[in-house]
C-alpha positions in Angstrom: 206.2 122.0 -22.4 203.7 123.0 -19.8 201.2 120.3 -18.8 197.5 121.7 -19.3 195.8 118.4 -18.3 195.0 117.0 -14.8 193.4 113.6 -14.4 190.4 113.7 -12.0 192.2 111.2 -9.9 195.0 113.7 -9.4 192.6 116.7 -8.4 191.3 117.7 -5.1 188.9 120.5 -3.6 192.2 122.7 -3.0 192.4 122.9 -6.8 189.5 125.1 -7.4 192.0 127.7 -8.7 193.5 125.4 -11.2 190.4 123.5 -12.7 187.3 125.4 -11.2 184.8 124.3 -9.0 182.9 121.7 -10.9 186.0 119.9 -11.6 187.7 120.2 -8.2 184.4 118.9 -6.8 184.7 115.8 -9.4 188.1 115.2 -8.5 187.7 115.2 -4.7 184.8 112.5 -4.9 186.8 110.3 -7.2 189.7 110.3 -4.9 187.7 110.2 -1.8 184.5 108.4 -2.3 185.2 105.7 -4.8 186.2 103.3 -1.6 182.7 103.5 -0.4 181.2 102.5 -3.8 179.9 105.7 -5.2 180.0 105.6 -8.9 181.6 108.7 -10.7 182.6 108.8 -14.3 186.1 109.2 -14.7 187.7 111.9 -16.8 190.1 114.6 -17.1 190.2 118.7 -16.7 192.1 121.4 -18.7 193.5 123.8 -16.5 193.0 127.5 -15.9 196.6 127.8 -17.4 195.2 126.1 -20.5 192.5 128.7 -20.7 194.8 131.8 -20.3 197.3 130.0 -22.6 194.3 130.0 -25.2 193.8 133.7 -24.6 197.3 134.8 -24.9 198.2 133.0 -28.0 195.2 134.4 -29.9 195.7 137.8 -28.4 192.2 137.8 -27.0 192.7 140.0 -23.7 192.9 143.5 -25.1 189.7 142.9 -27.4 187.7 141.4 -24.7 188.5 144.3 -22.4 187.8 146.4 -24.8 184.4 145.1 -25.6 183.5 144.8 -21.8 184.5 148.5 -21.3 181.8 149.5 -23.7 179.0 147.5 -21.8 176.0 149.9 -20.7 176.0 149.8 -16.7 173.6 149.4 -15.2 171.0 149.0 -17.8 173.1 146.5 -19.6 171.1 147.3 -22.8 174.0 146.2 -24.9 174.8 143.0 -23.1 173.5 140.6 -26.2 175.7 142.5 -28.5 178.6 142.3 -26.3 178.4 138.7 -25.5 178.0 137.7 -29.0 181.0 139.9 -30.0 183.1 138.2 -27.2 182.2 134.8 -28.1 182.7 135.3 -31.9 186.4 136.0 -30.8 186.6 132.8 -29.2 185.0 130.8 -32.3 187.4 132.5 -34.5 190.5 131.9 -32.8 192.5 128.7 -33.2 193.3 126.1 -30.5 197.0 125.9 -29.9 198.5 122.9 -31.3 200.4 121.8 -28.1 197.4 122.2 -26.4 194.9 120.2 -28.7 197.5 117.8 -28.8 197.3 117.2 -24.9 193.5 117.2 -25.1 193.6 114.4 -27.9 195.9 112.2 -25.9 194.1 112.4 -22.7 190.9 111.7 -24.4 192.5 108.6 -26.1 194.0 107.4 -22.9 190.3 107.9 -21.0 188.0 106.1 -23.4 190.7 103.3 -24.5 188.9 100.4 -26.8 185.5 101.0 -25.0 182.7 103.6 -25.4 183.9 106.6 -26.8 181.3 109.1 -26.1 182.2 111.6 -23.4 180.5 114.8 -21.7 182.6 118.0 -22.0 181.6 120.4 -19.3 182.6 123.9 -18.2 184.2 124.8 -14.9 185.0 128.0 -13.9 187.2 129.2 -10.9 184.6 131.2 -9.3 182.0 128.6 -9.7 180.5 126.1 -6.9 181.5 128.4 -4.3 179.4 128.5 -0.8 178.6 132.2 -1.7 177.8 131.9 -5.4 176.9 128.8 -7.3 177.3 130.0 -10.9 174.9 127.1 -11.7 173.9 127.1 -15.4 175.7 129.9 -16.5 178.3 128.1 -18.9 177.7 125.5 -21.3 178.0 121.6 -21.4 178.3 119.2 -24.5 177.2 115.7 -24.2 177.6 112.7 -26.5 181.1 114.0 -27.8 182.9 111.5 -29.6 186.2 111.6 -31.6 189.4 113.5 -31.0 188.8 116.6 -33.0 185.2 116.9 -31.8 186.4 116.8 -28.1 188.9 119.7 -29.0 186.2 121.8 -30.7 183.8 121.1 -27.5 186.7 122.2 -25.3 186.9 125.5 -27.3 183.2 126.0 -27.2 183.3 125.7 -23.4 186.0 128.6 -23.3 183.7 130.7 -25.1 180.8 130.2 -22.8 182.9 132.0 -20.3 181.3 135.1 -21.9 177.6 133.8 -22.4 175.1 136.9 -21.6 174.1 135.0 -18.3 177.9 134.4 -17.0 178.7 138.0 -18.0 175.9 139.5 -15.9 176.2 136.8 -13.0 179.8 138.2 -12.5 178.7 141.7 -12.8 176.1 141.1 -10.1 178.5 139.3 -8.0 181.4 141.7 -8.1 183.8 139.1 -9.7 186.2 140.6 -12.1 186.0 139.2 -15.4 189.8 139.1 -16.2 190.5 137.1 -13.0 188.1 134.5 -13.9 189.5 131.3 -15.8 187.4 128.5 -17.5 188.4 124.8 -17.3 186.6 122.1 -19.4 186.0 118.7 -17.9 185.9 115.7 -20.1 184.1 112.8 -18.4 182.8 109.3 -19.5 179.4 109.7 -20.8 176.5 108.2 -18.7 173.9 107.4 -21.1 170.9 108.9 -19.3 168.9 109.5 -22.2 168.4 106.0 -22.2 167.3 105.8 -18.7 166.7 108.9 -16.1 168.5 111.6 -14.3 167.8 114.2 -11.9 169.2 116.4 -8.9 169.3 116.0 -5.3 169.6 118.5 -2.5 171.1 117.5 1.0 168.3 119.7 2.7 164.6 120.5 2.1 165.1 123.3 -0.7 162.0 125.1 0.5 162.4 125.4 4.5 166.1 124.8 4.6 165.4 121.8 7.2 168.8 120.3 7.4 167.6 116.4 8.1 166.3 115.7 4.7 167.3 114.7 1.4 165.4 115.9 -1.5 165.7 114.0 -4.8 163.9 114.6 -8.1 164.0 112.9 -11.3 162.7 112.6 -15.0 163.3 110.2 -17.9 165.9 111.0 -20.0 168.5 114.0 -19.5 168.1 116.2 -16.7 167.9 119.5 -18.6 164.1 119.0 -18.6 164.5 119.8 -15.0 166.6 122.5 -14.9 164.9 124.1 -17.6 161.5 123.4 -15.9 160.0 121.9 -18.8 158.3 118.9 -17.2 157.2 118.1 -13.5 159.7 115.7 -12.2 159.3 113.0 -9.7 160.1 113.7 -6.2 161.5 111.8 -3.1 162.2 112.8 0.5 164.5 110.7 2.8 165.0 111.2 6.2 168.7 111.5 7.2 168.9 110.1 10.7 166.7 106.8 10.1 168.8 106.5 6.7 172.1 106.3 8.8 170.1 103.8 11.0 169.4 101.6 7.9 165.7 101.8 8.0 163.4 102.7 5.2 163.9 106.4 5.3 161.6 107.6 2.3 159.2 110.0 3.9 157.5 110.6 0.5 157.3 109.7 -2.9 155.6 112.0 -5.5 154.8 111.1 -9.2 155.4 113.8 -11.5 153.6 113.9 -14.9 157.2 113.8 -16.8 155.3 114.6 -19.8 158.5 114.9 -22.0 161.8 113.1 -22.0 165.0 114.6 -23.5 166.9 111.8 -25.7 169.4 111.9 -28.3 168.9 111.1 -31.8 170.6 111.5 -35.2 168.9 113.5 -38.3 169.1 112.7 -42.0 172.6 113.8 -42.0 173.8 111.7 -39.2 174.4 114.5 -37.0 173.3 114.0 -33.2 171.5 116.4 -31.3 168.8 116.4 -28.2 165.3 116.4 -28.9 162.4 116.3 -26.4 160.1 113.2 -27.1 156.6 112.5 -25.4 157.2 110.3 -22.6 155.3 107.0 -23.4 152.3 106.6 -21.2 153.7 103.6 -19.4 156.9 105.4 -18.0 154.5 108.5 -17.2 152.9 106.1 -14.8 156.0 104.7 -13.2 158.7 106.3 -11.0 162.1 107.0 -12.4 163.6 105.3 -9.5 163.1 102.0 -7.4 162.9 102.2 -3.6 166.1 100.4 -3.7 167.9 103.0 -6.0 166.3 105.9 -3.9 168.2 104.5 -1.0 171.5 104.1 -2.7 171.3 107.6 -3.9 170.2 108.9 -0.4 173.3 106.9 1.2 175.5 108.5 -1.3 174.1 111.8 -0.7 174.9 111.3 2.9 178.6 110.5 2.1 179.0 113.6 0.1 177.7 115.8 2.5 179.8 114.3 5.2 183.0 114.8 2.9 182.2 118.4 2.2 180.6 119.2 5.9 177.7 121.0 4.4 174.5 121.1 2.5 175.1 119.9 -0.9 173.2 120.4 -4.6 174.0 117.1 -6.4 173.5 116.0 -10.0 172.7 112.3 -10.8 172.3 110.0 -13.7 171.2 106.3 -14.5 172.8 104.5 -17.3 170.4 102.9 -19.8 173.1 100.5 -21.2 174.3 99.2 -17.7 171.6 100.1 -15.3 173.7 101.7 -13.0 173.6 105.2 -10.9 176.1 107.3 -11.3 177.1 110.9 -9.5 177.9 113.5 -12.2 178.8 116.5 -9.8 178.2 118.1 -6.6 178.5 121.6 -5.4 177.5 123.6 -2.2 174.2 124.5 -1.9 174.0 128.6 -1.7 170.5 129.6 -0.6 169.0 127.9 2.2 172.1 126.8 3.8 173.3 130.5 4.5 169.8 131.5 5.9 169.0 131.9 9.7 166.3 129.5 10.1 165.4 131.0 13.5 164.1 134.2 11.5 160.6 133.7 10.5 158.4 136.0 8.2 154.6 135.3 8.8 152.6 136.3 5.7 149.0 136.8 5.9 146.5 137.6 3.3 143.4 139.6 4.1 140.2 138.9 2.1 141.0 136.7 -0.8 140.0 137.5 -4.3 139.1 135.2 -7.2 141.5 132.3 -7.5 142.9 132.3 -11.0 145.3 129.5 -10.9 147.8 127.4 -8.8 151.0 125.4 -8.8 153.7 124.5 -6.6 154.9 127.2 -4.2 158.5 128.2 -3.8 159.2 130.2 -0.8 156.6 131.4 1.8 156.2 134.9 0.8 153.4 136.9 -1.0 153.9 139.3 -3.7 151.5 141.7 -5.7 151.9 143.7 -8.9 151.2 143.7 -12.5 151.4 140.8 -14.7 154.1 140.9 -17.5 153.8 138.2 -20.0 157.0 137.2 -21.8 157.7 134.5 -24.3 161.5 134.8 -24.2 164.4 136.8 -22.5 164.7 138.9 -25.8 161.7 140.8 -24.4 163.4 141.6 -21.2 162.7 145.4 -21.9 159.1 144.8 -21.4 159.5 143.8 -17.8 159.5 146.8 -15.2 161.0 146.5 -11.9 158.4 145.2 -9.2 156.2 143.7 -12.0 155.5 139.8 -12.0 157.1 137.6 -14.4 154.6 135.2 -16.2 156.0 132.9 -18.9 156.0 129.0 -20.1 159.3 128.4 -18.5 162.8 129.7 -17.6 166.3 128.8 -18.3 169.5 130.4 -17.4 169.1 132.8 -20.4 166.5 134.5 -18.3 168.9 135.2 -15.3 170.1 138.9 -16.4 166.2 139.9 -16.1 164.7 137.8 -13.4 166.2 140.1 -10.8 163.6 142.8 -11.8 160.6 140.6 -10.9 158.6 140.7 -7.7 157.4 137.1 -8.5 157.9 134.6 -10.9 154.9 132.2 -12.4 155.6 129.5 -15.0 153.2 126.9 -16.8 155.8 124.1 -16.3 158.5 123.0 -13.8 158.8 121.5 -10.3 160.7 122.6 -7.2 164.1 121.9 -8.9 163.5 123.6 -11.9 165.5 126.6 -13.1 162.6 129.3 -12.4 162.7 127.7 -8.5 166.3 127.7 -8.1 166.6 131.2 -9.0 163.4 132.4 -6.9 165.1 131.0 -4.0 168.2 132.7 -4.6 166.8 136.0 -5.2 164.2 135.6 -2.2 161.0 136.1 -4.5 157.8 134.0 -4.2 157.1 131.6 -7.1 154.6 129.5 -8.6 155.7 127.0 -10.9 154.1 124.1 -12.9 150.6 126.2 -13.2 149.8 124.3 -16.3 148.2 127.1 -18.7 148.5 130.2 -16.7 149.6 132.3 -19.4 146.4 131.6 -21.0 144.5 132.6 -17.7 146.2 136.0 -17.2 146.4 139.1 -19.3 149.3 141.5 -19.8 149.0 144.4 -17.2 146.6 142.6 -15.0 146.9 143.1 -11.1 147.2 139.9 -9.0 148.3 138.6 -5.8 151.1 135.6 -5.7 150.6 133.7 -2.6 153.2 131.1 -1.5 152.1 131.6 2.3 149.6 128.7 2.3 151.7 125.8 2.2 153.3 123.8 -0.7 150.7 124.8 -3.0 150.9 128.3 -4.4 147.9 130.5 -5.6 147.4 133.4 -7.9 144.6 135.7 -7.0 142.9 138.4 -9.1 143.6 141.8 -7.6 146.2 143.5 -5.2 144.8 142.1 -2.1 145.9 143.3 1.6 149.0 141.7 2.9 150.6 141.9 6.3 154.0 140.6 7.1 155.4 140.0 10.6 159.0 139.2 11.0 159.8 136.8 14.3 163.1 135.7 15.8 162.4 132.7 17.4 165.8 132.5 18.9 164.8 135.2 21.5 162.1 133.0 22.9 163.0 130.6 25.7 160.5 127.8 26.4 159.0 127.6 29.9 160.8 125.6 32.5 157.8 123.2 33.8 155.0 123.3 31.1 155.8 121.9 27.8 154.9 124.0 24.8 153.5 121.7 21.8 152.1 122.2 18.6 148.8 121.3 16.7 149.8 120.2 13.3 147.9 118.7 10.4 149.4 119.6 7.1 152.6 117.8 6.3 153.7 120.3 3.9 154.3 122.8 6.5 155.8 120.6 9.0 159.3 121.4 8.2 158.9 125.3 8.3 157.1 124.8 11.7 159.8 122.8 13.2 161.8 125.8 13.5 159.1 127.8 15.9 160.1 126.9 19.6 158.3 123.9 20.7 158.7 120.7 22.7 157.0 118.7 20.0 153.6 117.8 18.7 150.9 117.5 21.1 148.2 116.8 18.4 148.6 115.5 14.9 145.3 115.3 13.2 145.1 112.4 11.1 142.0 113.6 9.3 143.9 116.4 7.5 146.2 113.7 6.0 143.5 111.5 4.9 141.4 114.2 3.5 144.1 115.8 1.4 146.6 113.0 0.6 144.8 109.6 0.8 141.4 111.3 -0.2 139.6 107.8 -0.4 137.5 106.1 2.4 139.1 103.1 3.5 136.4 100.9 3.2 136.1 101.8 -0.4 139.5 100.4 -0.7 138.9 97.1 1.1 135.3 96.7 -0.7 135.7 98.6 -4.0 133.0 96.4 -5.5 130.3 98.3 -3.2 131.1 101.6 -4.5 128.4 102.0 -7.0 129.2 105.6 -8.7 131.2 104.6 -11.7 132.7 108.3 -11.8 134.1 107.9 -8.2 135.4 104.3 -9.0 137.1 105.7 -11.9 138.8 108.6 -9.4 139.6 106.1 -7.2 141.4 103.7 -9.8 143.3 106.8 -11.0 144.6 107.6 -7.3 145.6 104.0 -6.8 147.4 103.7 -10.2 150.5 101.4 -9.5 148.8 99.3 -6.6 147.5 95.9 -7.4 146.5 95.9 -3.7 144.1 98.9 -3.1 144.3 99.2 0.7 148.0 99.2 0.4 147.7 102.7 -1.2 145.9 103.9 2.2 148.4 102.6 4.3 151.6 104.2 2.1 149.9 107.6 1.8 148.9 107.8 5.2 152.4 106.6 6.2 154.0 109.2 4.3 152.0 111.9 5.8 152.6 110.9 9.6 156.2 110.1 8.9 156.8 113.6 7.3 155.6 115.4 10.3 157.4 112.8 12.8 160.6 113.5 11.0 160.1 117.3 11.0 160.0 117.2 15.0 162.2 113.9 15.5 163.5 113.3 17.9 160.6 115.1 19.9 157.7 113.5 20.8 154.8 113.7 18.2 151.4 112.6 19.3 149.3 111.2 16.6 145.4 111.2 17.0 143.6 108.3 15.3 140.8 109.3 12.8 138.2 111.5 14.5 135.9 112.2 11.6 132.2 112.4 12.2 130.0 110.1 9.8 129.1 113.2 7.7 132.7 113.9 7.3 133.7 110.3 6.8 131.1 110.4 3.9 132.5 113.2 2.1 135.7 111.1 1.5 135.7 109.3 -2.0 133.4 106.3 -1.7 132.6 107.3 1.7 128.5 107.6 1.3 128.3 103.6 0.6 129.8 103.0 4.0 128.4 105.8 6.2 125.3 105.8 8.3 123.0 109.0 8.2 122.9 110.3 11.8 120.8 113.1 13.3 123.7 114.3 15.5 127.0 113.1 14.1 128.9 115.0 16.6 127.5 112.7 19.4 127.2 109.5 17.2 129.2 106.9 15.5 132.8 108.7 16.1 136.1 108.0 17.7 136.9 104.9 19.7 133.2 103.3 19.1 134.4 103.0 15.4 137.6 101.2 15.7 136.1 97.6 17.1 132.8 98.0 15.3 132.3 95.8 12.2 131.4 98.7 10.1 134.9 100.2 10.4 137.0 97.6 12.2 139.0 96.8 8.9 139.1 100.4 8.0 140.9 101.0 11.6 143.4 98.1 10.7 144.7 100.2 8.0 145.2 103.2 10.1 147.3 100.8 12.6 149.3 99.4 9.9 150.2 102.8 8.8 151.5 103.6 12.3 153.2 100.3 12.6 154.9 101.0 9.4 156.3 104.8 10.5 157.4 103.1 13.8 159.0 99.9 12.7 159.8 100.2 9.0 160.6 103.8 9.0 162.3 104.0 12.5 160.3 107.1 13.6 159.8 105.8 17.0 159.2 109.2 18.3 155.4 108.8 17.1 152.9 108.3 19.8 149.1 107.5 19.2 146.0 109.0 20.9 142.5 107.4 21.0 139.7 110.1 20.5 136.4 110.1 22.2 136.7 107.1 24.1 133.3 106.9 26.2 133.9 103.8 28.6 136.8 102.1 30.2 135.1 98.8 28.5 135.4 100.5 25.0 139.1 101.6 26.0 139.9 97.7 26.6 138.3 96.7 23.3 140.3 99.5 21.2 143.7 98.5 22.9 143.0 94.7 22.0 142.2 95.6 18.5 145.3 97.8 18.2 147.3 94.7 19.7 145.9 92.5 17.2 146.9 95.0 14.4 150.6 95.2 15.3 150.3 98.1 17.9 151.3 96.1 21.0 153.1 97.9 23.8 154.4 94.4 25.2 156.1 93.6 22.0 157.3 97.4 21.4 157.8 98.8 25.0 158.7 102.3 23.6 155.2 102.6 22.0 152.8 105.0 24.2 149.1 105.2 23.5 147.5 108.3 24.8 143.8 109.0 25.4 141.7 112.3 24.7 140.2 113.6 27.8 136.9 115.3 26.2 134.0 113.5 27.8 132.8 114.2 31.5 133.3 110.3 31.8 136.8 110.6 31.1 137.4 113.1 34.0 135.1 110.9 36.3 136.7 107.7 35.6 140.3 109.1 35.1 142.0 106.7 37.6 140.3 103.7 35.9 141.6 105.0 32.3 145.1 105.7 33.7 145.1 102.0 34.1 145.0 101.4 30.3 146.5 104.6 28.7 150.0 106.4 29.1 148.8 109.8 29.2 145.9 112.2 28.4 145.4 115.2 26.3 142.3 117.3 27.4 140.0 118.4 24.4 138.8 121.5 25.8 136.3 122.1 22.8 134.3 119.0 23.2 134.8 118.9 27.0 133.2 122.4 27.2 130.2 121.6 24.9 129.7 118.2 26.7 129.8 119.5 30.3 127.5 122.6 29.3 125.2 120.6 27.0 126.1 122.7 24.2 126.3 122.1 20.4 129.3 124.1 19.6 128.1 123.8 15.9 124.8 125.7 16.8 125.3 129.5 15.9 122.1 130.2 17.9 123.6 129.5 21.3 127.3 129.9 20.7 127.6 132.8 23.0 127.1 130.4 25.7 130.2 128.4 24.7 133.4 129.4 26.8 135.9 127.2 28.3 136.3 130.0 30.9 133.1 128.9 32.2 133.4 127.7 35.7 132.0 124.4 35.0 134.4 123.3 32.3 137.2 124.6 34.2 136.4 122.6 37.5 136.4 119.3 34.7 139.5 120.4 33.4 141.2 121.1 37.0 139.7 117.6 38.0 141.4 115.9 35.1 144.9 117.3 35.8 144.7 116.4 39.5 143.5 112.9 39.0 145.9 112.4 36.0 148.8 113.6 38.0 147.8 111.3 41.1 147.9 108.4 38.8 151.3 109.2 37.5 150.2 110.0 33.8 150.8 113.3 32.1 148.1 115.3 31.3 148.3 117.9 28.4 145.9 120.4 26.9 144.9 121.3 23.2 143.2 124.6 22.7 143.2 128.4 21.5 142.3 129.5 25.0 145.6 129.8 26.8 147.0 132.1 24.1 143.8 134.1 23.9 143.4 134.4 27.7 146.2 134.9 29.9 144.2 134.1 33.1 143.3 130.7 31.4 147.0 129.9 30.9 147.7 131.0 34.5 144.6 128.3 35.8 146.3 125.4 33.8 150.0 126.2 34.8 148.8 126.5 38.7 146.9 123.3 38.5 150.0 121.6 37.0 149.3 121.0 33.5 152.0 118.8 31.8 151.8 120.5 28.1 149.5 123.0 26.1 149.1 122.5 22.6 148.8 125.6 20.2 148.0 126.1 16.5 151.3 127.7 15.1 150.0 131.0 14.9 149.4 131.2 18.7 152.3 129.4 19.9 154.5 132.3 20.4 151.7 134.3 22.4 150.9 131.0 24.4 154.6 131.0 25.6 154.4 134.5 26.7 151.4 133.6 28.7 152.9 130.5 30.0 156.2 132.1 31.2 154.0 135.0 32.9 152.0 132.2 34.6 155.0 130.3 35.7 156.7 133.4 37.1 153.5 134.0 39.2 153.4 130.3 40.4 157.0 129.3 40.8 156.2 126.2 42.7 154.0 124.7 40.4 154.1 121.0 39.5 157.4 119.8 38.0 156.9 119.6 34.2 157.5 115.9 33.1 160.2 115.5 30.4 159.1 113.4 27.7 161.6 110.9 26.5 163.3 111.4 23.2 161.6 108.3 21.7 
């Protein structure tokens, strides 16, 4: 009698043709990774031969083939009827006795005297390939108990070979139906319904950035993530520092986790899944602790190392034993196949009325008519090129999603079904929009924008959109002048890292504080001084989970800094400490209680003067502690710091002493470099003295120009007089470069002029500038101007090569 059963421990990845991709992967991991303490539930698989034996003994091959012959192509108008008829053939058939006996015996051996519940999962022989995942095309059955129930579940898995979505998927990917077989994997049950579960990608799923692990999780069964029913918790880990044993968690984002899928018995004693409202205390709690995040992160590293490619992994936590488990792993099939050097930049012209927003998937823009659908049964209503708007999607939607120009859903996160399919199809999606189905009308013309960061927007009307494809691999960096980026938004950092660059010459802390932290640091340190009760409640909500409110500021600021530092690691990233003006600080939550009113904030209480002043000294300490966490705990020592608007040498000394007291001590940490913005005429005139204090300079051409010419650059009346090309600021810039070089310090410049004006780039190169920092939309033009300038001045100053950190 032929053996139709293989224990997982006897299976390797080379057995895909015998047991399908999912089971081959499980066997490979059990054989190769249990020695490094990765927990994977044991089990067994029925073979492809068992599936074909089931077909032949029941005489199903010819009826199936005949039904598929009648499938209407390319409209697939009778797909639902065809799929149902084929599945009925399976359900009406009988499991061969010898095959059923082998399944019963293997099940009894697996569960022994312990817990008898198992998961029965489908695994196709054309599944989990690098070029086609087949994820979600077939069925799985959980909490199956008893020999007969397991046999029945295996037969149901066989039938799911012909779900509507699986038929359509094979058709689209040109897989002959008769050449694909299905294996059922029977695995010890992990009771995630009593705890949590989720997925992991060993790259950043939006940009394809390879040095990241993206974890997401929900309470209860993970089907809520796949279906996009809830917004999950999300965690980002940085691989290089994770390997170093550092605290590699770059970000922790708490989702609303409104529902949790659990198992419960009805009045007749039948167990089935149901979605319950998540208790409020669990909604306000992360599904994983920091220790568990790091444990899963290290497991993901091991799995990726085993396969030598980015992976898509499912994990679960058992509510009985409290332990984490890996349920399956497959190759990631979307971002890992893209050429990250090819960048398409989308730009929207005049924006219309904003109708809604959610999480952006992809970076494209789409325009078209809204098509509101409640279920895939309404597929005939969706015309090619229309924008699908619905509550959520599941694998049942797959046959129709290819017609959509974009996808918008009320529910879901970045790892929901809609997000995964949108990436695979290369169309923009905005998910987790709340009640967008109420805000849009069927047939309404809209613009879907995913080109503005990780938040996607829906605008009224068909807006003008331009697209430009750039092959960054064709750009060579200059030999002597470093090309740096100006970055503020952590959400854009990973995609920006693919532009040609030598690092980040200016990271704006203000952006992170405004968009991520949102709260004035002194309002956290002296919460009782905030008198506005509405503001106090908002602060209380934002700091939920923090008994120490200042720790919230440190954590959120550190996450933003670390994300940008990781995106460009090991290239240097120069972080400018906060440079808000008093009126801008006052705009933060709770800020009005701590900021003075000034006639001219541009020349007032800003920059270095705040850092040692009693009014802000403790707030600056939180900034320093965030930087210290990024460098020491998280291991991102490529982060440098820069002091803005330092008026006098004495002020520079005071700031450095304060930083030393707050843990940023260059004697204790020799790799730490502290730069100074050169943006005041006194910085130029006293450059040699400042060079004794600081490790380098960055010319802030906007402030230096306005202070040299005596122009308020915010004044519209005299704005036409403002120009960096004026001989006076150019003389100041040239003098700063020469003095800095003479003192042995690198001097860079941040500004738009080198990209706008080739003659300005030529001037900087001729003077021997060390680096020029550009906004991302100007960097490619800037590179062209620098290369042209270096060609004209081949004997310019030798470029200072920054250390790797």
